N, C-alpha and C positions, 0 to 999 in steps of 0.2 A: 430700665431703671431710671434713666434721666427724667422721664415724664413723672415718675413717682416723686422724685425730689422736687420737681416743679409744683406738683400738687401739694406738697408739704410746706411750701414757702408761705410765711406769714404775709397777710394782706395788711393794708393800713390800719384795720381795726384789731390786728393781732391774731385773728383766726386764719387758719390755713385756707388756701384756695380750694382744697378738697372739701372742707367744711362748707364753704360758700356754695360750691356746686351741689353738694348733697342736700343742702337746705333748698336750693332752687329745684332740685329733682322732687323733693317732698312736696313743695308748694305747687308745682305745676303738673306733677304726675308724669313728667317726661325726663328721662335721664339725659343730661347734657353730653354731647359727643366727647368732650374732653375726659369724661369719666369712663366712657366705654372704650375709647381707642387706646388707653394707656396699657391695657392688658393686666393680667395678674400673674403671680408666680404660678408655676404648674401645681396642680392638685397635689397636696401632700407636702408642699414646701413653703406654705405660708408662715410656718414657725421661723423661717430664716429671716423674714422681715422683722419679727419681734426680737430675735437674737441680735440682728444688726443694729436695731435701735438701742438695745441695751449696751452693746459694745461702743456704739458711736457716742453715747453720753459720757463715756469715760476717756475719750481721746484727749491727748495733749493739744492745747491750742496755743500757738504763738502768733506770729504775724499771719500765718495760715493754719488751717487744720492739718495736723499730722496724720499720716496713714496709720491705721490700726495694725500693730505688729503681730507676728505669730506668737510672740511671748505674751502679749496682752490677751490674745485669744485663748491661749493655754491657761493663763491665770483665771480668766473669766470662766472657762469651762470647769476648772478645778473648784472655784468658789461657788458656782451655781449648781454644779452637779450635772450640767448638760454635757453630752458626749457627741459633739459633731463628728461626722465622718470626714475623711479627707476630701471627698467631693463637696460636702457642705462647707468646709473651711475654704475651699477654692471659690465657692459661690460668694461667701462672706467677703473674701478679699476682692473679688470682682465688683461686688456692690460698693465696697469702700472706694475702689478706683473710680467707679462711675460717679460717686458723690464728689470726690476731689476734682474730677474733670468738670462736673457741673458747676462747682463753686468757682473754679478758675474761669469758666465761660461767663458766669455772672459778674465776676470782678472785671473782666475785660469789657463787658457791655457797659458797666457803670463808670469806667474811666472816661474822662472827657477827651475827645479827639481834637487835637490842635495842630 
């Protein structure tokens, strides 16, 4: 998951790293290793990435991004008509934890060391 978050990070022009790599793949006919090595969700679970993006857009943001709560997942499910299984909810929670860990890692890298 961390690699997926890295691929989604905006570059100086505002486009994601993924978009830059996909354009490079189209123009050269060769898929960059960073696109291949990150892996995909198992077949049949790609919908979880879309669900996660929907949920993530609604998260509360303060000084840091807050974790998506079970209450928020339940409200999202009720409002959208999606019916995640307990296993899918666990994956969504794990994806959220991975995003928060990635953001903390990026913040640490960005802080000046003195």
